N, C-alpha and C positions, 0 to 999 in steps of 0.2 A: 504494500500500500504506500502511495506517495504521501510524505508528510506535508501537512499544510504549513505554508509560510505564515508567520504570525502577522496578520494584518486584519483590517476590518472585514474584508470579503471572506477570509478564512473563518473569522469568528461568527459571521452570519450563516455560514454553511455547516456549522458543527451539528453532529447527529447523535452524539452519545456523551455521557459523563467522562468516559475515558479520553475521547478526543479533546474535550474541554481542558482536562488536566494537562494533557500533553502540550496543547497550544499555549496555554497561559504559563506553563512552566518555562517555555522558551521565551515568552514575551515579557515576563514580569520585570526583568532587570532594566529594560529601557522603555517600558510602556508609557511612562509619563512624558518622556522626551520624544520618542519615535511616533507616538500617536497623539496624545492629549495636547501637547504644546504645538506640534507641527500642524495639526488640523483645527486648532483654535476650538477645542472641545469645551462646550459651555453647559452641558446638560446637568452636571453635578452641581453647578452653581445655582441654576434655576430650581432644582429639586430641594436643595438645602434652604434656600431663601423662602420657598413656598411653605416648607415645613414650619419655619420660624414664624412667618407671617400668619399662619393659621393657629398659632399659639402652642406649637409643639414643644415638648420638653422631655428631659431624660427621666429615667434611663432609656436610651435609644439603642435599637439594633439597626446597624447599617447592613442591609441585605445585598449580597453580591458586592461586597466592599471593594474588591479589587486591590489596587495599591493605596487606597485611602483618600482618593480625591474628594469625594463627597464628605467624608468624615472630617477632613481638614477644614472645609468650609463651615460645617456645623460647629466645630470647635472654635473657629474664629468668631462665630456669631454667639458664642457663650453657652452652647448646648453641651450637656454632659450629665452623667458619664455616658460614654458611647462604647458599645461592643461591636465587633466586626465579624461577619460570617461570609464565607466564600467557599466554593468548591475547590479552589486552588490553594494549596499550602504555600506555594511559591509567591503568589500574589499577596497572601496574608502576611508573609514574612516581610515583604516590602512595605505593606501598610503599617505594621508594628514599628518599623523604623522611624515613622513620623511622630511617634510618641504622643498620639492623641487618643488611642483606644485603651480601654480598661482590660479587655480580653479579646482573644481571637478564637473563633469557633469554626473549624473546618467541617463543612457539611454540604451535601447536595440537598437543597431545600425542597426538592420534589420528593425526596425520601424521608424528610423529617429533620428537625433541628434539635440537637440534644440539650434542650433547656426546659425548665419547668413551665407549666401553664401560667399564663398571666405574669410573665416576668418583666414586660416592658411597657412603658408609658408612651413610647413613640417607635414607629417602624418607618424607616426611610430606605428607599432603593433607587439608585440611578444607574441606568444602562443594563440592567439585568433582565427586565421584561422586554425582550427583543428577539429578532430572528435567531434561530439556532440555540436559544438559551432557555428561557422559562416562560411558560404559559399561565393561564388563569388558574390552573389546578393548584398552584402553590399558595393561593390566597387563603385557603382553609388552614394551612399550617401556620401562616403568619398571624391569622386571627387567634389561633390556639394559644400562642405565646404572648399575645397582647392583653393588657389589662382593660377592664371596662372603661370606655371613654378614651382609649388610646388614640392618638392622632397618627394617621398614615399619610405619607407623601411618597407616591410611587411613580416613577417615570415609565411610560409604556410607548415604545415605538409606534407611530401612528399606523403604519401598514400592518404591523404585528397585532395591534389592537383590533383591527378589522378582521384579519385573517384567522386569528385565534379565538374570535368571538368573546372578547372581554366584556362587551356590552351585555351579553346574555348572562354572564357570570355575575356582574354587578347588579343586574336586575334581580337575579335569584337571591343574592345576599341581602338586598334591600327588602324584598318581599318577605324573606324569612326573618326580618328584623335582626339581622346579624351586624349590619353596618348602617350608618346614618350620615346625613350631611354630606353626601357625595357631590363633589364639584370636579369638573374636568376643564383644564385650560391648556391650550396648545402652545408649545414653545419651539424655537429652533434649537436643534441639537448642537450646531456649530456656529461660530461667530463669523464675522465678515472676512476674516483672514483665511478661512478654510478654502482649499483648492481641490480636494478630492472629489470623486464621483458622487459621493453622498453628502456633499456640502450643503444641499438645500433640504435635507431630511428634517422631519419634525417629530415631536413626541407629545403625547398627552401627559400632563401631570395630574394624577388622580389623588385628590385630597378627600379623606373621609375619616370617620371615627368608628371605633368598635362600639356597637350598641350594647 
């Protein structure tokens, strides 16, 4: 099998947890420079600011934390404590070097997160709900570990939102009185300096509370 070169197109075409671990193990060391800085990546900033504007507070779980880009913004905005979870141990190792997280939890969130029920007052995720990564099935596990009234701020790639039927899942959760105060607003994933083929991509920021 041909190994995927670590870039956005490879990330979007991932098909298994094993592929994810291999790709991000190779990408972790220079992810911030080779991707985030070069492509003027902005989604983590939008997500963190939306969480704070909605009144979010700690303890927070940063889901799919990667190298800690979103966590760093949250920390700068005075949010804490923050824990990080990611499928990639190598990405988590980079995140922990930023000295912003209380704990690192290696986990495939589609299989479960090894923490107790109702552990967090906030759940934040930037860049994880996207092509080749995580779909709406993971929302149940995130709700399990969230406290009553916990604030969520989740970025969801706009095309992935449509293709994976996130709207149906949110409707189900609202009807079942598991979430409330759902708001969606669209943001650009990249800034004006982006030059890649995905430079005009957008994402929904889903803000809601656990009922």
